[in-house]
C-alpha positions as a LaTeX table, in Angstrom:
\begin{tabular}{lrrr}
\hline
Residue & $x$ (\AA) & $y$ (\AA) & $z$ (\AA) \\
\hline
Unk1 & 90.45 & 92.97 & 87.90 \\
Unk2 & 87.30 & 93.73 & 89.88 \\
Unk3 & 86.86 & 96.95 & 91.83 \\
Unk4 & 87.26 & 95.02 & 95.09 \\
Unk5 & 90.47 & 93.47 & 93.77 \\
Unk6 & 91.75 & 96.94 & 92.94 \\
Unk7 & 91.17 & 98.09 & 96.52 \\
Unk8 & 92.90 & 94.98 & 97.82 \\
Unk9 & 95.88 & 95.69 & 95.59 \\
Unk10 & 96.00 & 99.27 & 96.84 \\
Unk11 & 96.02 & 98.25 & 100.52 \\
Unk12 & 98.35 & 95.25 & 100.06 \\
Unk13 & 101.64 & 97.01 & 101.02 \\
Unk14 & 100.19 & 98.51 & 104.22 \\
Unk15 & 98.42 & 95.27 & 105.08 \\
Unk16 & 101.66 & 93.32 & 104.67 \\
Unk17 & 103.48 & 95.73 & 107.00 \\
Unk18 & 100.74 & 95.34 & 109.58 \\
Unk19 & 100.80 & 91.56 & 109.49 \\
Unk20 & 104.61 & 91.56 & 109.81 \\
Unk21 & 104.64 & 94.16 & 112.58 \\
Unk22 & 107.29 & 93.60 & 115.29 \\
Unk23 & 104.59 & 93.84 & 117.98 \\
Unk24 & 103.73 & 90.17 & 117.57 \\
Unk25 & 107.27 & 88.92 & 118.07 \\
Unk26 & 107.77 & 91.35 & 120.96 \\
Unk27 & 104.92 & 89.91 & 123.02 \\
Unk28 & 105.88 & 86.90 & 125.13 \\
Unk29 & 104.22 & 87.06 & 128.54 \\
Unk30 & 100.89 & 87.51 & 130.28 \\
Unk31 & 101.99 & 91.01 & 131.31 \\
Unk32 & 102.62 & 91.84 & 127.65 \\
Unk33 & 99.10 & 90.73 & 126.76 \\
Unk34 & 97.73 & 92.94 & 129.53 \\
Unk35 & 99.57 & 95.96 & 128.11 \\
Unk36 & 98.23 & 95.13 & 124.65 \\
Unk37 & 94.64 & 94.78 & 125.84 \\
Unk38 & 94.74 & 98.10 & 127.73 \\
Unk39 & 95.09 & 99.95 & 124.41 \\
Unk40 & 93.45 & 97.51 & 122.00 \\
Unk41 & 90.13 & 97.65 & 123.86 \\
Unk42 & 89.62 & 101.14 & 122.43 \\
Unk43 & 89.81 & 99.73 & 118.91 \\
Unk44 & 87.14 & 97.23 & 119.91 \\
Unk45 & 84.99 & 100.07 & 121.26 \\
Unk46 & 85.33 & 102.52 & 118.36 \\
Unk47 & 84.69 & 99.74 & 115.85 \\
Unk48 & 81.11 & 99.71 & 117.08 \\
Unk49 & 80.73 & 103.42 & 116.28 \\
Unk50 & 81.70 & 102.76 & 112.66 \\
Unk51 & 79.09 & 100.02 & 112.59 \\
Unk52 & 76.35 & 102.12 & 114.17 \\
Unk53 & 77.13 & 105.00 & 111.79 \\
Unk54 & 76.54 & 102.62 & 108.89 \\
Unk55 & 73.32 & 101.39 & 110.46 \\
Unk56 & 72.15 & 104.98 & 110.91 \\
Unk57 & 72.93 & 105.86 & 107.28 \\
Unk58 & 71.73 & 102.70 & 105.61 \\
Unk59 & 68.64 & 101.73 & 107.61 \\
Unk60 & 65.83 & 103.61 & 109.32 \\
Unk61 & 66.42 & 104.10 & 113.05 \\
Unk62 & 63.86 & 106.86 & 113.58 \\
Unk63 & 60.14 & 106.99 & 114.31 \\
Unk64 & 58.01 & 106.88 & 112.26 \\
Unk65 & 59.76 & 104.19 & 110.24 \\
Unk66 & 60.10 & 104.66 & 106.50 \\
Unk67 & 62.00 & 102.47 & 104.03 \\
Unk68 & 65.53 & 103.73 & 103.50 \\
Unk69 & 67.87 & 102.91 & 100.64 \\
Unk70 & 68.50 & 99.46 & 99.26 \\
Unk71 & 66.85 & 96.47 & 100.95 \\
Unk72 & 69.93 & 94.32 & 100.33 \\
Unk73 & 72.15 & 96.87 & 102.10 \\
Unk74 & 69.68 & 97.06 & 105.00 \\
Unk75 & 69.80 & 93.32 & 105.39 \\
Unk76 & 73.60 & 93.24 & 105.29 \\
Unk77 & 74.16 & 95.93 & 107.90 \\
Unk78 & 71.46 & 94.63 & 110.24 \\
Unk79 & 72.95 & 91.16 & 110.14 \\
Unk80 & 76.39 & 92.49 & 111.08 \\
Unk81 & 74.91 & 94.60 & 113.91 \\
Unk82 & 73.10 & 91.56 & 115.27 \\
Unk83 & 76.32 & 89.53 & 115.28 \\
Unk84 & 78.45 & 92.23 & 116.89 \\
Unk85 & 75.94 & 93.33 & 119.53 \\
Unk86 & 74.41 & 89.96 & 120.35 \\
Unk87 & 76.90 & 87.13 & 119.81 \\
Unk88 & 77.33 & 84.25 & 122.26 \\
Unk89 & 79.91 & 83.57 & 124.96 \\
Unk90 & 81.42 & 80.09 & 125.53 \\
Unk91 & 78.29 & 79.08 & 127.48 \\
Unk92 & 75.92 & 80.26 & 124.77 \\
Unk93 & 74.77 & 83.39 & 126.62 \\
Unk94 & 74.17 & 86.47 & 124.47 \\
Unk95 & 76.88 & 89.14 & 124.71 \\
Unk96 & 78.37 & 91.88 & 122.56 \\
Unk97 & 81.92 & 91.48 & 121.32 \\
Unk98 & 82.90 & 94.59 & 123.29 \\
Unk99 & 81.50 & 93.24 & 126.56 \\
Unk100 & 83.18 & 89.92 & 125.84 \\
Unk101 & 86.49 & 91.76 & 125.46 \\
Unk102 & 85.97 & 93.58 & 128.77 \\
Unk103 & 85.30 & 90.24 & 130.43 \\
Unk104 & 88.51 & 88.89 & 128.91 \\
Unk105 & 90.46 & 91.87 & 130.26 \\
Unk106 & 89.15 & 91.39 & 133.78 \\
Unk107 & 89.90 & 87.68 & 133.63 \\
Unk108 & 93.47 & 88.40 & 132.49 \\
Unk109 & 94.02 & 91.08 & 135.13 \\
Unk110 & 94.36 & 93.86 & 132.54 \\
Unk111 & 93.64 & 97.46 & 133.53 \\
Unk112 & 90.09 & 98.49 & 132.57 \\
Unk113 & 89.82 & 101.79 & 134.46 \\
Unk114 & 90.61 & 103.97 & 131.43 \\
Unk115 & 88.00 & 102.49 & 129.13 \\
Unk116 & 85.41 & 102.41 & 131.92 \\
Unk117 & 86.04 & 106.11 & 132.67 \\
Unk118 & 85.77 & 106.95 & 128.96 \\
Unk119 & 82.47 & 105.09 & 128.68 \\
Unk120 & 81.13 & 106.81 & 131.79 \\
Unk121 & 82.09 & 110.20 & 130.37 \\
Unk122 & 80.28 & 109.55 & 127.10 \\
Unk123 & 77.22 & 108.17 & 128.90 \\
Unk124 & 77.11 & 111.41 & 130.90 \\
Unk125 & 76.92 & 113.39 & 127.67 \\
Unk126 & 80.58 & 114.19 & 127.08 \\
Unk127 & 82.25 & 114.05 & 123.69 \\
Unk128 & 84.48 & 111.17 & 122.72 \\
Unk129 & 87.38 & 113.62 & 122.32 \\
Unk130 & 86.95 & 114.85 & 125.89 \\
Unk131 & 86.51 & 111.31 & 127.18 \\
Unk132 & 89.75 & 110.12 & 125.61 \\
Unk133 & 91.63 & 112.97 & 127.30 \\
Unk134 & 90.01 & 112.87 & 130.73 \\
Unk135 & 90.10 & 109.09 & 131.13 \\
Unk136 & 93.87 & 108.81 & 130.99 \\
Unk137 & 93.87 & 106.75 & 127.80 \\
Unk138 & 97.27 & 105.78 & 126.40 \\
Unk139 & 98.49 & 108.19 & 123.73 \\
Unk140 & 98.42 & 105.57 & 120.98 \\
Unk141 & 94.87 & 104.46 & 121.75 \\
Unk142 & 93.65 & 108.06 & 122.07 \\
Unk143 & 95.07 & 108.96 & 118.65 \\
Unk144 & 93.68 & 105.83 & 117.01 \\
Unk145 & 90.19 & 106.11 & 118.46 \\
Unk146 & 90.11 & 109.86 & 117.95 \\
Unk147 & 90.63 & 109.31 & 114.23 \\
Unk148 & 88.03 & 106.55 & 114.15 \\
Unk149 & 85.38 & 108.64 & 115.90 \\
Unk150 & 86.13 & 111.52 & 113.52 \\
Unk151 & 85.58 & 109.21 & 110.54 \\
Unk152 & 82.37 & 107.87 & 112.08 \\
Unk153 & 81.11 & 111.43 & 112.56 \\
Unk154 & 82.28 & 113.10 & 109.35 \\
Unk155 & 83.19 & 110.47 & 106.76 \\
Unk156 & 81.08 & 109.61 & 103.74 \\
Unk157 & 79.12 & 106.37 & 103.95 \\
Unk158 & 81.27 & 104.54 & 101.42 \\
Unk159 & 84.45 & 105.70 & 103.21 \\
Unk160 & 83.15 & 104.43 & 106.55 \\
Unk161 & 82.11 & 101.13 & 104.96 \\
Unk162 & 85.52 & 100.68 & 103.32 \\
Unk163 & 87.43 & 101.44 & 106.53 \\
Unk164 & 85.11 & 99.06 & 108.37 \\
Unk165 & 85.64 & 96.32 & 105.78 \\
Unk166 & 89.31 & 96.60 & 104.81 \\
Unk167 & 90.75 & 98.37 & 107.83 \\
Unk168 & 89.00 & 96.32 & 110.49 \\
Unk169 & 88.88 & 92.86 & 108.97 \\
Unk170 & 90.76 & 90.35 & 111.07 \\
Unk171 & 94.40 & 91.34 & 110.69 \\
Unk172 & 95.93 & 89.35 & 113.55 \\
Unk173 & 98.34 & 86.67 & 112.29 \\
Unk174 & 98.37 & 83.06 & 113.45 \\
Unk175 & 101.47 & 83.64 & 115.59 \\
Unk176 & 99.50 & 85.94 & 117.89 \\
Unk177 & 96.67 & 83.45 & 118.34 \\
Unk178 & 99.27 & 80.74 & 119.01 \\
Unk179 & 100.90 & 82.94 & 121.67 \\
Unk180 & 97.60 & 83.46 & 123.46 \\
Unk181 & 96.85 & 79.73 & 123.26 \\
Unk182 & 100.24 & 78.91 & 124.80 \\
Unk183 & 99.88 & 81.47 & 127.56 \\
Unk184 & 96.38 & 80.26 & 128.38 \\
Unk185 & 97.92 & 76.85 & 129.11 \\
Unk186 & 100.66 & 78.41 & 131.25 \\
Unk187 & 98.18 & 80.60 & 133.14 \\
Unk188 & 94.99 & 78.53 & 133.48 \\
Unk189 & 91.84 & 80.62 & 133.66 \\
Unk190 & 93.57 & 83.89 & 132.75 \\
Unk191 & 93.24 & 84.00 & 128.97 \\
Unk192 & 90.49 & 81.53 & 128.15 \\
Unk193 & 87.97 & 84.26 & 127.33 \\
Unk194 & 90.50 & 86.25 & 125.32 \\
Unk195 & 91.37 & 83.16 & 123.29 \\
Unk196 & 87.67 & 82.55 & 122.68 \\
Unk197 & 87.23 & 86.19 & 121.64 \\
Unk198 & 90.05 & 85.93 & 119.09 \\
Unk199 & 88.80 & 82.63 & 117.71 \\
Unk200 & 85.22 & 83.90 & 117.51 \\
Unk201 & 86.25 & 87.14 & 115.85 \\
Unk202 & 88.31 & 85.31 & 113.25 \\
Unk203 & 85.47 & 82.88 & 112.59 \\
Unk204 & 82.80 & 85.57 & 112.20 \\
Unk205 & 84.74 & 88.38 & 110.52 \\
Unk206 & 86.84 & 86.12 & 108.34 \\
Unk207 & 83.82 & 84.21 & 107.12 \\
Unk208 & 80.23 & 85.30 & 106.60 \\
Unk209 & 80.57 & 88.86 & 107.86 \\
Unk210 & 83.62 & 89.44 & 105.69 \\
Unk211 & 81.64 & 88.53 & 102.58 \\
Unk212 & 78.72 & 90.70 & 103.71 \\
Unk213 & 80.99 & 93.70 & 104.24 \\
Unk214 & 82.52 & 93.37 & 100.78 \\
Unk215 & 79.07 & 93.30 & 99.23 \\
Unk216 & 78.13 & 96.42 & 101.20 \\
Unk217 & 81.13 & 98.33 & 99.80 \\
Unk218 & 80.24 & 97.24 & 96.27 \\
Unk219 & 76.66 & 98.41 & 96.64 \\
Unk220 & 77.64 & 101.76 & 98.17 \\
Unk221 & 80.33 & 102.57 & 95.60 \\
Unk222 & 78.48 & 101.23 & 92.58 \\
Unk223 & 80.10 & 102.38 & 89.32 \\
Unk224 & 81.33 & 105.68 & 90.71 \\
Unk225 & 85.10 & 105.97 & 90.16 \\
Unk226 & 85.39 & 108.77 & 92.71 \\
Unk227 & 83.70 & 106.72 & 95.41 \\
Unk228 & 85.96 & 103.75 & 94.75 \\
Unk229 & 89.05 & 105.98 & 94.97 \\
Unk230 & 87.82 & 107.50 & 98.24 \\
Unk231 & 87.03 & 104.04 & 99.58 \\
Unk232 & 90.57 & 102.90 & 98.81 \\
Unk233 & 92.04 & 105.99 & 100.48 \\
Unk234 & 89.94 & 105.41 & 103.61 \\
Unk235 & 91.01 & 101.77 & 103.72 \\
Unk236 & 94.71 & 102.62 & 103.54 \\
Unk237 & 94.29 & 105.32 & 106.19 \\
Unk238 & 92.58 & 102.84 & 108.53 \\
Unk239 & 95.39 & 100.31 & 108.18 \\
Unk240 & 98.09 & 102.96 & 108.62 \\
Unk241 & 96.30 & 104.09 & 111.80 \\
Unk242 & 96.39 & 100.52 & 113.09 \\
Unk243 & 100.13 & 100.34 & 112.35 \\
Unk244 & 100.61 & 103.54 & 114.37 \\
Unk245 & 98.65 & 101.99 & 117.25 \\
Unk246 & 100.82 & 98.88 & 117.13 \\
Unk247 & 103.94 & 101.11 & 117.13 \\
Unk248 & 102.65 & 102.86 & 120.24 \\
Unk249 & 101.95 & 99.56 & 122.02 \\
Unk250 & 105.50 & 98.40 & 121.29 \\
Unk251 & 106.67 & 101.59 & 122.98 \\
Unk252 & 104.43 & 100.86 & 125.96 \\
Unk253 & 105.83 & 97.33 & 126.20 \\
Unk254 & 109.39 & 98.66 & 126.26 \\
Unk255 & 108.47 & 101.13 & 129.00 \\
Unk256 & 106.66 & 98.55 & 131.12 \\
\hline
\end{tabular}
């Protein structure tokens, strides 16, 4: 068994619970998707902080430039950053995955005020912790993103890379994509961008970027048993946090 296989075996029980989560069966309407997006957008946002933390650690982002670390790792992280920050929309125009998600929310009629207030707070120099409180973010999203930002700020590089790779790989089952596809037919023009976002994310993260991320974890952990154990712990924690977010969204759906 390879080291990567050992991590996969460690996260398998939590991953199975996430993929079988009752959230997916609970969602049935456009309003349900709107409730989901209102919280899930924060996972899309904080994902980018994990990525930028890795870019900061593993490449040189200061002036004057000096070579940092392993050239293979630099290539891997820069390629992922390019894809996440500068992908293409359905018309071929460059756009980040986060901005694409915001566009999908507006198209669907989902509430974007909370995430826009949080972004404005951070742009004005506020902390992410303060932004998540002041912006009126749902409790589940605030807890999830708070933990993510803490990892991005304080975690070790191999822990961040493992959470990024195993905790943020595409973990949305086919039934959810099928639901969005059905609803996009029932509500023309409301979920087209969201469906494209899901399909694009699955295509990119489940393919080339997934392989790149695995290689990054291997290079960062090397032959260090302690690093591999910490990487596995971080991966499980990331998936458990996602399960808690899904639990919270189910509660929001029941209250809606």
